[in-house]
Residue, then its C-alpha position, 0 to 999 in steps of 0.5 A: m665196402s668202400a673199395k670198388i668191387k670188380k665182379l659185383r652183380v645184384r638184382i631185384a626180383p619182384s613177383p607180378t602178383g600185384p603193383l610195384h609198391i614203395g618197399t620193393a621200389r626202395t629195395a630196387l633203388f638200394n640195389y641200383l645205387f650199390a651196383k652203380k657205386h661200383n660200376n657194376s650190373f643191376i638185374l631185373r628178374i621177374e619171378d612169374t613161376d606162380l602162374e595162377r597169381s602172376d598177371s602181365k598187367y602187374e609185370k607191366d606195372i613193375i617195369d613202367g614204375l621202375k622206368w618212371l623212377g629212372i631205375e634202369w636195369d642192365e639185364l632182364y630175366k623171366q623165371s617162366k622162361r627158365t623151366k629147363t634150368y630148374e628141371k636140371y637142378l631139381k633132378k640133381l637133388l632128387n638123384s643125390g637124395h637131398a630131395y624126394e617126391n610125395e606129390i610135390i617135391w620136398f627138400k630133406n632138411p639135414k637138421k643143422k645149425v646155419v650161420f651167415d654174415d649179414l652185411i647190415r645185421g652181422r652174424v646170424e644163426f639159425d637152427s634148421g631143426l626148428f622147421d621140417d622138410f620143406s617144399i621146393a617145387k610142385d613138379l619138375k617144371t614148376p619150381l617154388y620160391n626158395f628153390a628157384v631163387v637159389i638157382d637164379d642167383y647162382e646162374m646169374k652170378i649174383s654176388h650180393v643179395i640186398r632184400g627186405e628183412d622179411h626174407i631173413s627166415n628164407t635165407p637158411k633154407q636157401i643156404l641149405i639148398q646151396e650146400a646140397l647142390g655145392l653152390p657158393a652163397p652170395k653175400y646177404a644184406h637184409l634191409p629194415l622194413i618200412l613202418g608207418p608213423d605208428k610203428t606198425k606195418l606200412s599200409k594204405r592208411h599211412g598214405a602208402v600206395s603203388i608207385i604208379d599211383y604216386k605218379e598219378q597223384g602228381y609226385l615227381p620221380e626225383a622226390l620219390i627217389n630222394f625220399m626212399a633213399l632216406l628210408g633207413w639209410s640216414a638215421q644211423g651214420g648216414p649222409k654227412n651233416d644231416r643233409e637230405l637233398f640228393s640227386v641220383k648222381e650224388l646218391i650213387k657217390e654217397f651210398s654204402l651198405e654200412k650206412i643203412q640202419k638196422g631198425g625200421a624206417i618210418f614212412n612219413i607222407e608229409k616228408l614225401d610232400w616236402f620233397n615233392g614241393h621242393y622238386i616242383r619249385q626246381l621245375s622250369l615253368d614250361k615243364l610245370t605247365e606241361m605237367c599241370t595241364p592234364y590235371l586242369i583238364e581232368n578237373g573240368l576247368i579247361k579243355p583243349e582243342f582236341k578230344s581229351e579222350q584220345y589222351p591217357p589221364g595222368y600227367g605228361g599226357y598232353s603238350i603245351k598248346e597255344e590256347y585252351i578253352v575255359k570249360e565254364t565260360k567258353e573263353k579262350i585261354e592262351s598258354k602264356k596266361l596259363k603259365k602265369i596262373i601256374s607260376l603263382e602256385q609253384k611255391r605252394m604246390k605239394k603235388i602236381s594234382e593240387i593245381g586244379e583245387l588251387t587255381e579253380f577260381f581263375f576258371k569258375e564263377l565264385k560262390y562263397k558265404p558272405s562270412l568269408l569276407k569278414w576279417k577278424d572282428m570287422s562289422k558288416k558295415e566295415i566290410e561294405e565300406s572296404l569293398n566300396k573303397l576297393e571298387k572306387i580305387l580300382s575303377e579309376i586305375k587304367e587298364k594298362d596300369f593293372t599290374a601287380k607292382k602298380l596295384e600294390k603300390i596304390l592299394m598298400p598305403e590305402a590298406e594301412q590307412t583303412g585299418q586305423p582306429v577312429g581318432s588315431p593320427r593320420f597315416g604316416e604320422a608317428g610311424k603308425t599303420g593300421d590293420r592292412g587286413k581290413l582292406l586286403w582280406p575282403l579283396r582276396v576273398a572277393l577275387t578267389g573265394k578262398k581264405a588262402s591264395p597267392s598275392p591278390f595283386e598278382i591275381a588281379e593282374i591275371l584276371k584283369k580289370e573287368k573281371v576284378l570289378k565284377r567280382i568286387k560287385y559280386a562281393q558287395k551284393i552278398a555282403k549286404 
C-alpha cells in the first residue's frame, strides 16, 4: 500500500441524527489522511434518507466540526437529493427477481458464503445462510442504509471503504447487493473501535463528548487531530521510535493502513489533555489571549466595552481590545496586562476553558481560610511573623523596583534565612539555608488564595505594590 494509488477515492458518510462524535471524526481523519497521502479525493456524504431522525442542526454540527478540525472534503453529497438514482437500481433488483415488495422492499438472500479481504483484518468469511431476507427500502423513493451505501459507493467511484468495525456485519449484505447488480466491490478496511480505559464501549463517563463540545471546552484542533490519529494507529507497528507529536503534514506522510492495529483503541482523556497542553504552549501570546478572553468574559471576570450578548460564546468570538473592565472592581485592564496574566498560566493550562479558574485571583477580592496560610507545621505566631516581615520588606521597595526579578532577588535570601531553626548558623554560614516555604508560602497564599499558582514574584509584579500590600494586610487580619 506504500506505492501511490492513481484512482483512490474515499468517503466519510455520517448520518445527521446526532452530533459529530470522536469515533466518526477519527474515521473521517483516517480517510482524509489516506486520500491526501496518495494525492486523491476525500468525499463527505451526508446520509439523510431517514427523514424522521435526520435534523439540519446535526448536519451543521457535522460540517462545522470537520471544518474546525481542518478535515476538508473535495466533494459533498446529500442522499436526500439522490432519490431518482436509488429508484433506478431498486427497479433493477425488482425486475431481476433479486428483490420483492411486501409493503416494504426486501432483498432475496441467496444463502451463500461471502468472502472478502479486509485491509486491516485479512480474510473475512460470512455464511449468509445465518440471516434471512433483509429490507433495503421502505418504498422506491426511500432507500435504507445497506442499499443506499452500495449505490452511492458505486456511483461516486469509491475505491476504499474505511469505516469502524461495527460495520463488519453490514459488509456481507452489501456485497450480496453488489453481486446482484453486477457492481464491483470497493476494498474494505474496518477500524478498531474506540474503548474507554475500562475496555468498555466509549461513553460520556469516559470523557467522550461531541467535537463541538471539545471546542467549547477549550481544546485545540491540533491536539484532537494528533490524539485521534494515535487511537489505533501507533500501538502495533505505528510511527517510528514511539513518536507522538505530529503535524497534519507529518501525519499524511507517515500514514498507512498497515500501521493500524486490530484491537480496540483506548480513549484516555488525560492523554488528550497532555496533547492540548503541548499545543497551548506553542501558541503565540496574542493568539492565546484572543482565545482566552471569551472565557474570562463568560466567567464574569472581565467585560468588554461592547455588549457581550452580541458575540457568540465559545473561544474565538472576541478579538483583542485595547482595554477591558474588571467586572468586580470596575477597574480598566489593558490588553498588555491581560497578556501578562495569561502568559503566567500558559505552561500550566490543559484547556483554554481553565483560564478563568486559574487567574480569577487577579480579578476578584480574595476569600480563603486562615489555615491555608500555614506551611507544614508553622505555628500561628510564625505565620504572623512571616506576614509582618513581608509587609515591612515590600513596603520599603520602590514602585519602579516592583518587578519579578528584583522581588526574587530581595525576598529569596530572606526566605532562606526565615526558615532557619533557632540557634543555627546565620544564613550564608556553612552553606546552610532554611525552609523557604515559611516565608514564600504565606506570600503565595496572601496574593492568590490558592495552594498552587505561578511564581509569587511574577504575580506581585502584575498586581503592583498597592494591591500586594493590601492583600498582605488582609492575610495579617485573618491570621490573628
